[in-house]
N, C-alpha and C positions, 0 to 999 in steps of 0.2 A: 840600276845604278851601280851595282857591284857584280862583276862576272865571277864564275866559279874559280878561275885561276887567280883573280884578285883577292877573293875571300881566303883562298888557300895561303897566299903570300902574307896576308895580314895576320892570320892565325899562327903561322910559322915564325913570325917576327914580332909577336906581340910583346915580348919581354926585352926587345932590343931598343937601343937609343934611336928615337925617331929622327933626330937631326943628322945622325950618321947615315941612316938609311937614305935620307933625302939627297945625300952627296954621292950615292952609289948608283946613280941612274944609268951610267954606261955599262954596268954589269947586267942590266935587265932591259935590253933595247925594246922588248915587246910589251913592257909594262909602263904605266904612267906612275913612276916612282914618287913624284911630288905629291900626287893625289893620295897614294897609298900610305906615304909617311904621315900625311895629315890625318888619315883615318886611324892609324896606329896611335898617334899622339892623343887624339880625341878619346880613344878607348882607355888609354892609360890615365888621363886626367879625370875622366868621368866615371871611373869604376865605382866610386862611392856615391857621387851625386845621382847617377843614373844606372844602377846595377842591372836592371832588366834590359834596358836599351843597349848598354855597352857589352853585355854578355851574349847578345844575339848576333851571330856571325854575319847576317845579311844586312843589318842596319847601316845606312849611309848617313854619316854626320855632316851637317852643312858647315859653312864658313865660321870662323872663330867668334865673330860678334854675335851670331845667333846662339851659339853654345853658351856664351856668357850671359845673355839675356834670358835664357830659358829657365823655367822652374826646375827645381830638383824633383825627382820622383816622389820623395816624401812630402814636400809641400803641395805638389799637384794632387796626390792621392787624398791629402787632407781636404783640399778645396772640393774634391769630388763628393765628400760626405755632406756638403752643405746644399747640394743641388739635386734635382730630380726632374723627371719628365723630359721635355725637349729643351735643348740649349743651343745657342749660337755663340761661337767664339769669334768675335770680330777682329781680333788681333792674333791670329793663329800661330805665327812664328814657326818654330820647328815642331810644334804639335804635341809637346809633352802634356800640357794641361788638357788638350782635347782628348788625348789618349786616356788620361785619368777619368775625365768626365764620362767617357764612353763605358767605363766600368759600372757606372751608376745610372746613366740616363737612357731613356728609350731611344733617343736619336740625338746626334750631335752634328751641327753644321759648322764646318771649319772654313774660315775666310782669311786669306793672306794676300797682301798687295803685291809682294815680290813673286814674279812668275817662277823663277828657279826654285825658290824656297818652298812654294806651294807644291810644286811637282815632287820635290824630294820628300816632303812630308806625306804626300799621298802614297808614295812608294813605301815609306817606313810604316805607315799605318796598315798597309796591306800585308807587309812582312809580319806585323804584330797580330794579324788576324782580326782586325776591326772591320766588321761588315755593316755597321749601322752609323757610319760617318760619311756625310756628304762634303766633298771638297770643292771650294770655290776660289778662284783667283780673281781678286778685285778689291775694291774699297769696302771695308766692313760696314761703314755707315750707310752704304748704298744697298744693303741687303737686309734691311729691317722692316720691310713691308709685311712679311709674314709674322704672325704672332707666335712667340716662343714663351715657354714657362720661365726661362732664364736667359739673360744676356750677360756674357762674360767679356770683360775688357781689361787688357793689361797695357795701358798707354805708354808710349815711349816718352821718357822724361827729357826729351831734347826737341828744340824747335827745328824749323826747316834749314837753319844755318848750322845746326849741330851744337848749339849752345844749350847747357843744362837749364832746365826751367823748374819752378817749384809750384806753380799753380796749374790746376786741371785745365783751365781755359787755354793754356799755352802748350799743352801736351799734344801728341799725335797718336790717335785722334783726340779731338776735344770731347772729353767725357760729358761735358755739360749739354752737348747737343742731343744726347739720348735720354736725358732725365725725364722727358715727357712720356717715355715708354712705361713708366712705373704703374700706369693705370691698368696695363695688361700683362706686364712682365716684371719679374724681379731682376735686379741688376747686381752682379757681383764684380767689384772693382779691385784689382790687385795693384799695389803701389810699392815703391821702394821704401825700406824702413827709415830713410832719412826724412820722409814727409812729416810735417807737423800735424798731428792728429786733430787737434782742436780747430785749426784753420781749415783742414780738409772737410770736417763735418759742416762747418759754416758754408764753405764754398759749394758743397753738394746740397745745401738746403736741408740738412738733417739726413740721418741714415737710421736704419733699424738696428744695426749691430756692427761692431768693429771687432776684428780679431787681430791680435798681435801674435804672429807666428814665429816661433824660435826653433832652432835645432842645435843641440849641444851648446846651450848657453849663449847662442848668437842669434839676434833678431834677423830673420830672413826676409820677411815681407809683412805688409799691412793689408788687411782685407776689409772692405767696406761693403755692406749689404744695403742697397737702396731699394725701398719698397714704398707702397702707398701708406704704410704705417710708420714712416720715418719720424725721428725725433732729433732735436738738437742736444739731447742729453741721453744718448744711447748707452746700452750696456757695452762695456769693453771687456773682452775675454782674452786671457793670456793662455797660449797653448804651447807646450814644449813637445816636439815630435821625436826626440831621441828615444830609442827603444820602441816606444809606442806612444800615440798621442795622449797627452795628459793635460787636463785643464788645471792650471796652477792657481788661477785667481780670476775673479770677475768683479767689476764695480762700475761706478759712474763718476764722471768728473765732478758732478755736483756734490757727491758724497766726499770726494777728496777736498773740495773747497770748504766744506762745512766741518770737516774733522779738526780736532784740536791737535796741535803739535806738542809732544812731550819731549823735553830735552833734559838729560841727566848725565853724570859721569859714567864711565864704563863699569859694567857689572861682571858677573861670572862667565857670561857667554856673549859672543859676538855673532852678528848675522849680516851676511852680504847678500842683498836682494838680487834675485834673478834679473838680468839686464832688461828683459821684456817688461817687467813691472815698472821699471824706471822710465822706459820708453813710453809706456802708457800714461805716465804722469802720476802714478800712485806712489806717493812718498809718506804722507801722514796716515793713509789707510793701512799701511803695513804695521802700524803701532797698535797697541792694545793695552789691556790692564797690566800685562807683564813685560811688554816690550816698549822701549823708548829709543829715541834718536840721539846720537852723540853730539850733534851740533845742528844749527838751523839749516845749513846747506851741506852738511856732512851726511851723506846717505849711507851710513853704517849704523846698525842697530844693536841693542844690547838688552840683556835681561839677567836676573839673578837665578831664575829657574830655567832649565833647559826646555825650549819650545820646539818639539820635533817637527811640527807641521809648518813651520815658517818656510815660505817659498824661496829658497835660496841656499847658499852655502853656510855652514855652521861651524863655529870655532869655540874652543874653550880659552878663557883668558889666562895668561901666564903672568905678565907684568907690564907696567907702563912707565914711561919716563921721558926726559927731555930729548931733544934732537941731538944726542951725543952718543958716541959708540961705546963709552966705558961700561955702562951698566948692562949692555947687551952681552958682553964677553962671558958673563957668568953662565948664561944659557946657550951661548953660541961659541964654543971654544974654537971651532973652525971658521967662524964668522960667515957661515953659509945660511941664507934665509931668503924666502920669497917676499917680495915687497909689493904692496898695493897702496896707492895714495888716494885719499878722499878729501876734497876741498883743502888741498895742501899746495903751497907755492912751488914745490919741486916735483918733477916727474919721477917715476920709479928709478929709471936709469941714473938720473942726476943725483938722486939721494943715495943710491948704492955707491956711486963714486965718492961722494962727500964723506960717507961713513966708512969707506973702504971695506965694503961687504961683498960677499960672493953670492951668486944666484943659486937657488936650489935648497934642498934640505927639507926637514919635516915641519919647520916653523914658518909662520907667515907674520910679517911685520906690517902693520897698518900705520901709515903716517896720516894724521888727521888734524883738523881744527876741532878742538874739544868743546865741551859745554860752556867753558869760560872764554871761548873764542881765542884760545892759545894753541900753538902748534904742539903736538904731542905724538910720541911713538907708542904703539900698543903691540906687544908681542903676544902671539896666540898660536894655538895648535889646532889643526883641523879635526873636527869630530868625525869619527868613522860612521 
């Protein structure tokens, strides 16, 4: 895929502007500059998402859409901790997940429908030293005659016309067509974080477990494990991968439904739940004897005593008041503050403009609907 002189050019120009390089083709008549500029740009963009792949001089990166759809190395390696034995990846793509699975499994079978992408991935896997991965070009659904310990599928959330879809039955491939394999195999399904978890569980006829996977406070993907032991009320586990995988929380939606909601005015401390918990639908479960919610639909929490184990960001209370700038000037002489809105009629930027505030500083201003269902501003300072 990459010749020695191409690798040399890429490494010599790795810190250069890829778009400018693409315009300099006349200077290098013996090189495919458009191709090499694309490789340089990919390495620059993927240095954090795929550090191992982007640092390998011989790796060939496919077209942009495959790069966007591919898992990060962090999420791929986490998925690999969930599987073992033999595995077939029926939606292989650029092969990052298959590469990770190969770190844990006895054997991995990679299947990809696009011939060029399948060829590129086989080359990259060889470059990365994988010797126990079988590469197949074809339709993944057509290669399930053999029994595997695990079947992995990352369906495209678009139909044949390119329109976005929200149901598994409309994805490519149709995940529902392989559910009968649970008698002999476990199925690991990766989906976009925008998918509705409750509806997905129902459509899959129940699952054994759900993972909400986040990286640096951002939900990256949802994972559903379908087995013969599946349930319509599975455990949902929240995992944060930044630094190292940490399980932040786990619970069931039935527990959330049965929990009591506690609403009260702001106390001495404020808590902003990790986005992955809110994605899982855990709102009331975050409360306890010490912690309450500031409003029925205001997902901001408070307590009088500091709760260090709360899964999210923590702040100390400074002062609260009406949606007016006057009272803020005592604490913000330069009118500089970070703004976050929770169940509030204005977005952060619009509120900043209205109050004539600047962005930044050591304080955070929460704009909320409070326990009395009135709009309120709460000034706070992040706990170290």
